[in-house]
FITORPA-220646 format. One line per 2 residues: number of its first residue (from 1); their letters; for each residue x, y, z of C-alpha. Coordinates in steps of 0.05 Angstrom, whole numbers, padded with zeros to 5 digits. Last residue first. Example, Ala and Ser with C-alpha at 12.3 -4.5 7.8 and 13.67 -1.06 7.14 Angstrom:
BEGIN
2) SA) 00273 -00021 00143 ~ 00246 -00090 00156 .
***
This chain:
BEGIN
275) LA) -01308 02116 00643 ~ -01338 02108 00574 .
273) QE) -01325 02182 00559 ~ -01252 02174 00580 .
271) WE) -01244 02114 00534 ~ -01274 02151 00475 .
269) RP) -01227 02210 00488 ~ -01167 02163 00492 .
267) TK) -01183 02139 00421 ~ -01199 02071 00391 .
265) RS) -01262 02048 00427 ~ -01288 01984 00396 .
263) AM) -01247 01939 00442 ~ -01277 01974 00502 .
261) SR) -01341 01931 00500 ~ -01300 01867 00497 .
259) GI) -01258 01888 00556 ~ -01320 01907 00596 .
257) VI) -01351 01838 00587 ~ -01286 01799 00599 .
255) LA) -01262 01839 00658 ~ -01330 01838 00692 .
253) LP) -01335 01763 00682 ~ -01265 01750 00709 .
251) LG) -01274 01790 00774 ~ -01205 01817 00795 .
249) KC) -01233 01879 00828 ~ -01263 01906 00763 .
247) EE) -01245 01977 00784 ~ -01171 01961 00782 .
245) VV) -01178 01935 00711 ~ -01213 01999 00689 .
243) IK) -01157 02042 00719 ~ -01104 01999 00685 .
241) AL) -01140 02008 00618 ~ -01138 02083 00627 .
239) RK) -01062 02082 00630 ~ -01060 02036 00569 .
237) ID) -01106 02083 00532 ~ -01064 02144 00551 .
235) PH) -01001 02114 00519 ~ -01037 02110 00450 .
233) SN) -01044 02055 00397 ~ -01013 02002 00442 .
231) LI) -01078 01985 00477 ~ -01119 01984 00413 .
229) NE) -01070 01940 00375 ~ -01061 01894 00435 .
227) GV) -01134 01873 00436 ~ -01189 01892 00484 .
225) KD) -01206 01820 00505 ~ -01133 01798 00513 .
223) CF) -01115 01862 00548 ~ -01169 01849 00600 .
221) LS) -01144 01778 00613 ~ -01072 01802 00621 .
219) FA) -01094 01859 00667 ~ -01133 01811 00711 .
217) EG) -01076 01760 00714 ~ -01027 01814 00736 .
215) PT) -01074 01844 00787 ~ -01088 01773 00816 .
213) LC) -01153 01742 00794 ~ -01212 01731 00841 .
211) RL) -01227 01660 00861 ~ -01289 01624 00835 .
209) HP) -01332 01600 00892 ~ -01346 01527 00911 .
207) IG) -01420 01525 00930 ~ -01428 01508 01004 .
205) VE) -01487 01553 01019 ~ -01444 01600 01061 .
203) LL) -01392 01598 01004 ~ -01445 01622 00955 .
201) DL) -01462 01684 00996 ~ -01525 01709 00962 .
199) RD) -01534 01784 00949 ~ -01607 01805 00948 .
197) WM) -01666 01801 00902 ~ -01654 01736 00863 .
195) DD) -01713 01706 00827 ~ -01675 01650 00793 .
193) LL) -01606 01621 00807 ~ -01579 01570 00757 .
191) IV) -01521 01531 00786 ~ -01477 01492 00737 .
189) FN) -01433 01433 00755 ~ -01369 01396 00735 .
187) KA) -01364 01353 00797 ~ -01314 01335 00852 .
185) KL) -01319 01403 00886 ~ -01395 01397 00883 .
183) LK) -01398 01338 00932 ~ -01348 01364 00983 .
181) FI) -01377 01435 00982 ~ -01447 01407 00990 .
179) EA) -01426 01364 01050 ~ -01388 01421 01084 .
177) TK) -01447 01469 01076 ~ -01495 01416 01101 .
175) EE) -01452 01408 01164 ~ -01452 01483 01175 .
173) KS) -01528 01487 01167 ~ -01536 01432 01220 .
171) SS) -01553 01361 01202 ~ -01620 01329 01221 .
169) KW) -01644 01320 01149 ~ -01572 01307 01125 .
167) KH) -01558 01232 01121 ~ -01631 01210 01130 .
165) DL) -01649 01245 01065 ~ -01603 01203 01022 .
163) TS) -01561 01244 00974 ~ -01587 01248 00903 .
161) LK) -01546 01310 00883 ~ -01612 01344 00865 .
159) KL) -01638 01331 00935 ~ -01575 01361 00965 .
157) IV) -01579 01423 00922 ~ -01653 01437 00938 .
155) EQ) -01640 01425 01012 ~ -01582 01474 01011 .
153) IK) -01626 01528 00980 ~ -01676 01517 01036 .
151) EV) -01620 01522 01087 ~ -01594 01588 01059 .
149) SI) -01662 01621 01063 ~ -01663 01688 01026 .
147) PK) -01722 01732 01044 ~ -01738 01733 00988 .
145) SV) -01735 01690 00925 ~ -01678 01640 00912 .
143) VI) -01710 01594 00861 ~ -01655 01543 00849 .
141) WI) -01642 01503 00785 ~ -01584 01454 00790 .
139) VV) -01547 01429 00728 ~ -01507 01365 00741 .
137) DF) -01448 01326 00714 ~ -01435 01376 00658 .
135) DN) -01403 01357 00591 ~ -01466 01324 00564 .
133) RK) -01498 01381 00526 ~ -01568 01387 00497 .
131) GF) -01605 01405 00560 ~ -01551 01454 00580 .
129) YE) -01563 01499 00521 ~ -01635 01490 00499 .
127) NN) -01670 01472 00564 ~ -01631 01511 00617 .
125) IK) -01617 01570 00571 ~ -01690 01574 00552 .
123) RL) -01709 01570 00626 ~ -01661 01627 00641 .
121) LT) -01691 01669 00585 ~ -01761 01657 00612 .
119) TK) -01738 01676 00682 ~ -01707 01741 00657 .
117) GV) -01766 01758 00612 ~ -01776 01834 00618 .
115) GG) -01831 01825 00669 ~ -01796 01854 00730 .
113) IG) -01741 01903 00716 ~ -01673 01879 00691 .
111) YL) -01615 01833 00707 ~ -01583 01770 00679 .
109) GI) -01515 01756 00711 ~ -01464 01707 00684 .
107) SR) -01411 01668 00723 ~ -01350 01627 00705 .
105) VQ) -01328 01658 00639 ~ -01257 01638 00619 .
103) ED) -01281 01578 00579 ~ -01321 01622 00532 .
101) EL) -01378 01580 00504 ~ -01424 01604 00560 .
99) CR) -01409 01676 00541 ~ -01428 01662 00469 .
97) WV) -01494 01629 00491 ~ -01510 01690 00535 .
95) KQ) -01504 01735 00474 ~ -01545 01686 00431 .
93) FM) -01600 01686 00483 ~ -01600 01762 00485 .
91) LD) -01612 01764 00410 ~ -01665 01709 00412 .
89) LG) -01705 01739 00469 ~ -01755 01781 00430 .
87) VT) -01813 01732 00436 ~ -01809 01665 00471 .
85) KG) -01867 01616 00465 ~ -01881 01582 00531 .
83) IP) -01832 01547 00577 ~ -01837 01488 00624 .
81) RE) -01768 01470 00652 ~ -01727 01409 00633 .
79) DV) -01689 01380 00691 ~ -01615 01371 00674 .
77) PA) -01566 01318 00699 ~ -01623 01268 00708 .
75) CP) -01631 01246 00780 ~ -01600 01181 00804 .
73) LR) -01649 01126 00822 ~ -01660 01119 00897 .
71) HA) -01631 01054 00924 ~ -01665 00988 00938 .
69) VF) -01663 00933 00991 ~ -01644 00977 01049 .
67) DF) -01645 00949 01121 ~ -01632 00880 01091 .
65) HG) -01567 00860 01124 ~ -01546 00788 01111 .
63) KG) -01523 00729 01153 ~ -01589 00716 01189 .
61) KL) -01628 00724 01125 ~ -01584 00671 01093 .
59) ET) -01598 00622 01149 ~ -01673 00634 01147 .
57) VA) -01672 00624 01072 ~ -01635 00558 01078 .
55) DI) -01683 00533 01133 ~ -01743 00552 01090 .
53) KR) -01713 00516 01030 ~ -01702 00453 01072 .
51) SV) -01774 00453 01095 ~ -01799 00464 01024 .
49) IK) -01759 00403 01001 ~ -01788 00360 01058 .
47) GL) -01858 00383 01040 ~ -01847 00365 00967 .
45) KY) -01826 00295 00988 ~ -01890 00288 01030 .
43) NS) -01932 00313 00972 ~ -01900 00260 00927 .
41) RC) -01916 00205 00978 ~ -01988 00227 00990 .
39) NK) -02004 00234 00916 ~ -02040 00168 00909 .
37) PC) -02077 00176 00975 ~ -02051 00132 01031 .
35) TE) -02078 00061 01037 ~ -02131 00030 01082 .
33) SA) -02124 -00044 01101 ~ -02080 -00026 01160 .
31) NR) -02138 00009 01194 ~ -02121 00040 01260 .
29) NS) -02048 00044 01244 ~ -02063 00079 01178 .
27) KK) -02107 00130 01213 ~ -02051 00146 01261 .
25) VG) -02001 00153 01204 ~ -02048 00198 01164 .
23) MK) -02062 00242 01225 ~ -01987 00250 01235 .
21) CY) -01979 00269 01161 ~ -02034 00320 01165 .
19) KK) -02003 00353 01226 ~ -01936 00355 01191 .
17) WK) -01970 00387 01131 ~ -02005 00439 01173 .
15) LK) -01939 00458 01206 ~ -01904 00465 01139 .
13) WS) -01961 00506 01109 ~ -01954 00556 01166 .
11) RC) -01879 00557 01158 ~ -01886 00569 01083 .
9) LA) -01936 00625 01093 ~ -01890 00660 01144 .
7) SG) -01830 00653 01098 ~ -01867 00683 01039 .
5) VM) -01892 00742 01080 ~ -01821 00757 01105 .
3) WK) -01790 00748 01037 ~ -01840 00795 01006 .
1) M) -01822 00849 01057 .
***
């Protein structure tokens, strides 16, 4: 825009200067004894230089494409969330922290009745855990609420990923799903979902989903968390362990959490009571 204004002013000045020069020549012809002002010659040279510059700029503008002269700055990987003083959340925060440090954990659920501090805890995790790390490309905070709107969730994700609005504003939900999946698949990302009331289909949104483990992989993971000493201490414990693994449906987080809790149970009776 500045170039356009500058060019217009220069052209206007150029026309006025030519008119002035013509008047000066006519006046000089009428009265040969009169002389041009002292700076007439230098001003004329300056006018010629300006004229050449204008022509050069016009040529360059004709060759270039200036639809976009700036790009949106990339978003910070993590957006800090406002949070007040937390009371009574330190123990739970440390538990979540340990799960986050476990490379086999891919999803964590925080649940409880309203007012117990789920959102506050999630904000603390966002600010104090992810805010101090640099091994994630992006951390996306989404307020799901109800009723669930997949397209609103998709818009939050696309804005955080710094995609240009004109590329997806008129796109269908399926096209947005494909775009989100393509972008997130190439990133090391974290999705923080707040205020969830119903089940959310991550694949429908476009979020790459963690696959379920095969029966063999599931049992191996569960055994690793329980410990070989406990499993081999009694034949019935290994039998009960297979029942637990089957109930976990191949979900890594369930296998890890339940496996750790069962590691302290050393007799078949304790395992049966837990089931």
